[in-house]
C-alpha positions as CSV (number, residue, x, y, z in Angstrom):
1,X,172.2,65.6,106.8
2,X,169.2,67.3,105.4
3,X,169.0,70.7,103.8
4,X,167.4,72.3,106.9
5,X,170.3,71.1,109.0
6,X,172.8,72.6,106.5
7,X,171.0,75.9,106.6
8,X,171.1,75.9,110.3
9,X,174.9,75.4,110.2
10,X,175.3,78.2,107.7
11,X,173.2,80.5,109.9
12,X,175.1,79.6,113.0
13,X,178.5,80.3,111.4
14,X,177.1,83.7,110.1
15,X,175.9,84.6,113.6
16,X,179.4,84.3,115.1
17,X,181.4,85.3,112.0
18,X,182.1,88.9,113.0
19,X,183.6,87.7,116.4
20,X,186.0,85.4,114.6
21,X,187.0,88.1,112.0
22,X,187.8,90.5,114.8
23,X,189.8,87.9,116.6
24,X,191.8,87.0,113.4
25,X,192.5,90.7,112.6
26,X,193.6,91.4,116.2
27,X,196.0,88.5,116.2
28,X,197.4,89.7,112.9
29,X,197.9,93.2,114.4
30,X,199.6,91.7,117.5
31,X,201.6,88.6,116.4
32,X,203.1,86.5,119.2
33,X,206.0,84.0,118.8
34,X,205.9,80.4,119.8
35,X,205.2,79.8,123.6
36,X,204.7,83.5,124.1
37,X,201.1,83.7,122.7
38,X,199.8,85.1,126.0
39,X,197.4,87.7,124.7
40,X,196.2,85.6,121.8
41,X,195.4,82.6,124.0
42,X,193.6,84.9,126.6
43,X,191.3,86.4,124.0
44,X,190.4,83.0,122.6
45,X,189.8,81.6,126.0
46,X,187.5,84.6,126.9
47,X,185.4,84.0,123.8
48,X,185.0,80.3,124.5
49,X,184.2,80.8,128.2
50,X,181.5,83.4,127.3
51,X,180.1,80.9,124.8
52,X,179.7,78.2,127.5
53,X,182.8,76.1,127.1
54,X,184.4,74.7,130.3
55,X,188.0,75.9,130.0
56,X,191.3,74.7,131.5
57,X,194.0,77.3,131.0
58,X,197.0,77.1,131.1
59,X,196.9,73.4,130.1
60,X,199.3,70.5,130.6
61,X,202.2,72.7,131.7
62,X,202.1,74.9,128.5
63,X,201.5,78.5,129.6
64,X,199.6,79.4,126.5
65,X,197.7,76.1,125.8
66,X,194.1,75.6,126.8
67,X,191.4,72.9,126.7
68,X,187.8,74.0,126.2
69,X,185.1,71.5,126.4
70,X,181.5,71.8,125.3
71,X,179.6,69.0,126.9
72,X,176.2,68.1,125.3
73,X,175.3,64.8,126.9
74,X,176.3,61.2,126.2
75,X,178.2,60.6,123.0
76,X,181.6,60.6,121.4
77,X,184.4,63.1,121.6
78,X,185.6,65.3,118.8
79,X,188.6,67.7,118.9
80,X,189.0,70.9,117.0
81,X,192.7,72.1,117.1
82,X,193.5,75.9,117.4
83,X,196.8,77.4,116.3
84,X,197.8,81.0,117.0
85,X,201.6,81.4,117.1
86,X,203.4,83.7,114.6
87,X,206.8,83.8,112.8
88,X,209.7,86.1,113.7
89,X,209.8,89.2,111.6
90,X,207.0,88.0,109.2
91,X,204.1,87.9,111.7
92,X,201.3,85.6,110.7
93,X,202.8,84.5,107.4
94,X,201.5,81.0,107.9
95,X,197.9,82.2,108.5
96,X,197.6,80.9,112.0
97,X,195.5,84.0,113.0
98,X,193.1,83.1,110.2
99,X,192.7,79.4,110.5
100,X,193.1,79.6,114.3
101,X,190.0,82.0,114.4
102,X,188.4,79.5,111.9
103,X,188.6,76.8,114.5
104,X,187.2,79.0,117.1
105,X,184.3,80.0,114.8
106,X,183.5,76.4,114.3
107,X,183.4,75.9,118.0
108,X,181.2,79.0,118.5
109,X,178.8,77.8,115.8
110,X,178.5,74.4,117.5
111,X,177.2,76.1,120.7
112,X,174.2,77.3,118.5
113,X,173.5,73.8,117.2
114,X,173.2,71.8,120.4
115,X,169.8,70.3,119.2
116,X,171.7,68.6,116.3
117,X,174.3,66.6,118.2
118,X,175.3,65.0,121.5
119,X,178.7,64.2,123.0
120,X,181.6,66.4,123.7
121,X,183.4,68.9,121.5
122,X,187.0,69.8,122.6
123,X,188.7,73.0,121.3
124,X,192.3,72.5,122.1
125,X,194.7,75.4,122.0
126,X,198.0,74.1,120.6
127,X,200.9,76.6,120.8
128,X,204.3,76.7,119.1
129,X,203.5,74.9,115.9
130,X,206.3,76.9,114.3
131,X,208.8,75.7,116.9
132,X,208.7,72.4,118.9
133,X,205.0,71.8,118.4
134,X,202.8,71.5,121.6
135,X,200.6,68.9,119.8
136,X,203.6,66.5,120.1
137,X,203.7,66.6,123.9
138,X,199.9,66.5,124.0
139,X,199.7,63.4,121.9
140,X,202.4,61.8,124.0
141,X,200.3,62.4,127.1
142,X,197.2,60.8,125.7
143,X,195.1,63.9,125.0
144,X,193.8,62.6,121.7
145,X,193.6,58.9,122.5
146,X,189.8,58.7,123.0
147,X,188.8,61.2,120.2
148,X,186.6,60.0,117.4
149,X,188.3,62.6,115.3
150,X,190.8,65.6,115.6
151,X,190.6,68.3,112.9
152,X,191.7,71.7,111.9
153,X,192.1,73.7,108.6
154,X,195.3,75.2,107.3
155,X,195.3,78.3,105.3
156,X,196.8,78.3,101.7
157,X,196.8,80.4,98.6
158,X,196.0,79.6,95.0
159,X,192.2,79.2,94.9
160,X,192.2,75.4,95.3
161,X,191.5,73.4,98.5
162,X,192.8,70.0,99.4
163,X,191.0,67.5,101.7
164,X,194.1,66.9,103.8
165,X,197.7,67.8,104.2
166,X,200.2,65.1,104.0
167,X,203.4,65.3,106.1
168,X,206.8,63.8,106.6
169,X,208.2,62.5,109.9
170,X,211.1,64.6,111.2
171,X,213.9,64.1,113.6
172,X,216.4,66.8,114.7
173,X,219.8,66.1,116.2
174,X,222.5,68.2,117.7
175,X,225.8,66.4,116.8
176,X,228.9,67.3,118.8
177,X,232.4,66.2,117.7
178,X,235.3,66.6,120.0
179,X,239.0,66.3,119.3
180,X,242.3,67.8,120.5
181,X,243.4,71.5,120.0
182,X,246.9,72.3,118.7
183,X,248.6,75.1,116.9
184,X,247.8,74.7,113.2
185,X,251.3,75.6,112.1
186,X,253.7,75.1,114.9
187,X,252.4,71.6,115.9
188,X,249.4,70.4,113.9
189,X,250.5,66.8,114.4
190,X,249.5,67.2,118.1
191,X,245.9,68.0,117.2
192,X,242.8,66.1,116.2
193,X,240.4,68.2,114.2
194,X,236.8,68.0,115.3
195,X,236.0,70.2,112.4
196,X,237.5,67.6,110.0
197,X,235.4,64.9,111.6
198,X,232.3,67.0,111.3
199,X,233.0,67.7,107.6
200,X,233.7,64.0,106.9
201,X,230.4,63.1,108.6
202,X,228.5,65.4,106.1
203,X,230.6,63.8,103.3
204,X,229.5,60.4,104.4
205,X,225.8,61.5,104.5
206,X,226.2,62.8,101.0
207,X,227.7,59.5,99.8
208,X,224.6,57.8,100.9
209,X,222.2,60.1,99.1
210,X,222.3,58.1,95.8
211,X,220.6,55.2,97.7
212,X,217.9,57.4,99.3
213,X,214.2,56.7,98.4
214,X,212.6,60.0,97.2
215,X,210.9,60.7,100.6
216,X,214.2,60.8,102.5
217,X,215.7,64.2,103.1
218,X,218.7,64.9,105.3
219,X,219.9,68.6,105.9
220,X,222.5,69.9,108.2
221,X,224.4,73.1,109.0
222,X,227.7,73.6,111.0
223,X,226.9,75.7,114.1
224,X,230.4,75.7,115.5
225,X,233.6,74.8,113.6
226,X,236.3,76.6,115.7
227,X,237.2,80.1,116.6
228,X,240.5,80.8,114.9
229,X,242.2,79.3,111.8
230,X,245.5,79.0,113.6
231,X,244.1,76.5,116.1
232,X,243.1,73.0,115.2
233,X,239.3,73.0,116.3
234,X,238.7,70.8,119.4
235,X,235.0,71.1,119.0
236,X,232.5,71.2,116.2
237,X,228.7,71.2,116.3
238,X,226.2,70.3,113.6
239,X,222.4,70.8,113.6
240,X,220.9,68.0,111.5
241,X,217.4,67.3,110.4
242,X,216.1,64.2,108.6
243,X,212.7,63.4,107.2
244,X,211.0,60.2,105.9
245,X,207.5,59.1,105.0
246,X,207.0,57.0,108.1
247,X,208.2,56.8,111.7
248,X,209.4,53.2,111.0
249,X,211.7,54.4,108.2
250,X,212.8,57.3,110.4
251,X,214.4,54.8,112.7
252,X,216.3,53.2,109.8
253,X,217.6,56.6,108.6
254,X,218.5,57.3,112.2
255,X,220.7,54.2,112.2
256,X,222.4,55.3,109.0
257,X,223.1,58.7,110.5
258,X,224.6,57.2,113.6
259,X,226.9,54.9,111.5
260,X,228.2,57.9,109.5
261,X,228.8,59.9,112.7
262,X,230.7,57.1,114.4
263,X,232.8,56.3,111.3
264,X,233.7,59.9,110.8
265,X,234.8,60.3,114.4
266,X,236.8,57.1,114.3
267,X,238.6,58.0,111.1
268,X,239.7,61.4,112.6
269,X,240.6,60.0,116.1
270,X,237.7,62.1,117.5
271,X,234.7,61.5,119.6
272,X,231.0,62.2,118.8
273,X,227.9,62.5,120.8
274,X,224.4,63.7,120.0
275,X,221.2,64.8,121.6
276,X,217.7,65.7,120.3
277,X,217.2,69.1,118.9
278,X,213.5,69.0,119.6
279,X,210.8,66.2,119.8
280,X,210.1,64.0,116.7
281,X,207.4,65.2,114.3
282,X,205.4,62.2,113.0
283,X,204.2,61.7,109.4
284,X,200.5,61.8,108.6
285,X,198.4,58.7,109.1
286,X,195.8,59.4,106.3
287,X,192.3,58.0,106.5
288,X,190.9,58.0,102.9
289,X,187.2,57.7,104.0
290,X,187.7,60.9,106.1
291,X,189.3,62.6,103.2
292,X,186.6,61.7,100.8
293,X,183.9,63.1,103.2
294,X,185.9,66.4,103.6
295,X,186.3,66.6,99.8
296,X,182.5,66.2,99.4
297,X,181.8,68.7,102.0
298,X,184.1,71.4,100.5
299,X,182.7,70.7,97.0
300,X,179.1,71.2,98.3
301,X,180.2,74.6,99.8
302,X,181.4,75.6,96.3
303,X,185.1,75.2,96.8
304,X,187.4,73.9,94.1
305,X,189.1,70.7,95.5
306,X,192.1,68.8,94.3
307,X,193.7,65.7,95.4
308,X,196.2,65.6,98.2
309,X,199.7,66.6,96.9
310,X,202.9,64.9,98.1
311,X,204.3,66.2,101.4
312,X,206.8,69.0,101.3
313,X,207.2,69.5,105.1
314,X,206.3,68.4,108.6
315,X,203.6,69.3,111.1
316,X,202.8,68.3,114.7
317,X,199.3,67.3,113.5
318,X,201.1,64.1,112.3
319,X,201.7,63.1,116.0
320,X,198.0,63.5,116.6
321,X,197.3,61.3,113.6
322,X,199.0,58.4,115.3
323,X,196.6,58.6,118.2
324,X,193.2,59.1,116.6
325,X,191.7,59.8,113.2
326,X,193.0,63.2,112.2
327,X,192.7,65.5,109.3
328,X,194.0,68.9,108.3
329,X,192.4,70.2,105.1
330,X,194.0,73.1,103.2
331,X,191.6,76.0,102.8
332,X,192.4,78.5,100.1
333,X,192.0,82.0,101.5
334,X,193.0,83.9,98.4
335,X,193.1,83.1,94.6
336,X,196.6,84.6,94.4
337,X,199.2,81.8,94.5
338,X,201.0,83.2,97.5
339,X,203.6,81.1,99.3
340,X,203.3,80.5,103.0
341,X,205.8,82.1,105.5
342,X,205.7,85.4,103.5
343,X,204.6,89.0,104.4
344,X,202.3,88.8,101.3
345,X,200.5,85.9,102.8
346,X,200.2,87.5,106.2
347,X,198.6,90.5,104.4
348,X,196.2,88.3,102.6
349,X,194.7,87.1,105.8
350,X,193.3,90.6,106.4
351,X,191.2,90.8,103.2
352,X,187.5,90.2,102.8
353,X,188.2,87.2,100.5
354,X,190.1,85.5,103.4
355,X,187.3,86.4,105.9
356,X,184.7,84.8,103.6
357,X,186.9,81.7,103.2
358,X,187.1,81.5,107.0
359,X,183.3,81.2,107.2
360,X,183.2,78.4,104.6
361,X,186.0,76.6,106.3
362,X,184.3,76.8,109.7
363,X,181.1,75.4,108.0
364,X,183.1,72.5,106.7
365,X,184.5,71.7,110.1
366,X,181.1,72.0,111.7
367,X,179.6,69.6,109.1
368,X,182.3,67.2,109.6
369,X,182.0,67.3,113.3
370,X,178.2,66.7,113.0
371,X,178.8,63.8,110.6
372,X,181.2,62.1,113.2
373,X,179.0,62.7,116.2
374,X,175.7,61.7,114.6
375,X,176.6,58.9,112.3
376,X,177.8,55.8,114.2
377,X,178.3,53.7,111.1
378,X,180.6,56.4,109.6
379,X,182.5,56.9,112.9
380,X,183.2,53.1,113.0
381,X,184.3,53.1,109.4
382,X,186.7,56.0,110.1
383,X,188.1,54.3,113.2
384,X,188.6,50.9,111.5
385,X,190.4,52.5,108.5
386,X,192.5,54.6,110.8
387,X,193.7,51.5,112.8
388,X,194.5,49.7,109.6
389,X,196.5,52.6,108.1
390,X,198.4,53.2,111.4
391,X,199.4,49.6,111.6
392,X,200.7,49.7,108.1
393,X,202.7,52.8,109.0
394,X,204.3,51.2,112.0
395,X,205.4,48.4,109.7
C-alpha cells in the first residue's frame, strides 16, 4: 500500500476517533456483565447504523449480539470482532470497553475508505467473552466459515505489543458422585461416601500430573461435599477444568479424566456422572504469515513488538480460528505493567495514552483488512497456511 493510502487510513481513523473514545469511556462508566450488555450493544449498533452498516440485532438468538455488514461490491468477506462485556465488581478490567471501541473505530474508518476496497466488512458483536463465549456458538453455526480473515485487538499493559495471542483449549465438567447416606458414628458401615470418592478422584488426577506435558493443566474445586459431618455424604460435586494445546489432545485428557472418575467411584462403591459446565474453548490455530504482516504493520506505526508468548489462558477467538484465518494481536494501552482483570487496568483504559493506543490499533486493523481485501495473492497464502496449520492441530 502506498504512502497516500496510509495517510488516508490515518485521516479516516482520526475523523472518527472522538466517537470511539466517547463510546469506550461510556462503557467504562456503565459496565455490563456477560449476556446483559444491553445498553453497550444498543449504543454500538446505533453508531454502525448511522455509518451505513446493515445491522441484524439481536443476532443468532443472543439478545446482545449483532451482525453489521458494510457491503462495498463484489469481493471477499472480512470480519472484525467486537467485545463489550465486563467483569463482576471490577468493571472493564479486561479492557473490553477500549478494544471493543477500537474494533468499532476500525469499522467506522472503513466507511470513509470505500474507494480503496471492495467486498464486505462484517462487524460482529460477540457477548459474554468473560463467561461462556458467544463466539463459540457463532463458530459452531458457521458464521465465520466464509471469512477471508477474522480479527480483533486485545488490550494489554507494559508498553510492548504482540502480533497474536496464543491460547489453550479448555473443557469444563461438572462431576457428580453419589453414594449412600448413613450416620457417621452410629452406623458408618451402612454408608458409601460420595465425598471420599470425589476426593479420591482428585487424588488420582494428582497422581497423573508427573506424566503431563507442560501444556496440560487440570484444576478442580469441590462445590458440594455434604452438609453435616455426622452424616456420610451421599452426594459430592466437583467443578473441573482442563486445558491443552490442541483440541485433539483435549480429547485424550478427557479420556484420562473419565478413567480417574470411574476408578474412584468404583473403589468407593459409588456412582459418578458428569455434564459440560460450558462449551469447549478451542486453542488458537496460528497463521505465521498473518502474524508477520501484523508485526510489520504495528512496527510501521511506531509500536514496540515482541514475539508471541506461550499461552496462559483461553479465549473464544480460538473457536473462530478453527473456522477461518483468525488473529488477535495484543495492543499495549499503557506503559505500566498492569495485569488484566484488575481495577488498575480498568482505570488505565480512561487515560489519553489508552485513547491514543486505540487509534493506532484501529489503524492496524484497517491496514490488515485492506491488505486482505486488496491482495489476492496474500489472501490465498493466508488461507493455504491456515488450512495446513488447522490440519496439523486436528492431528
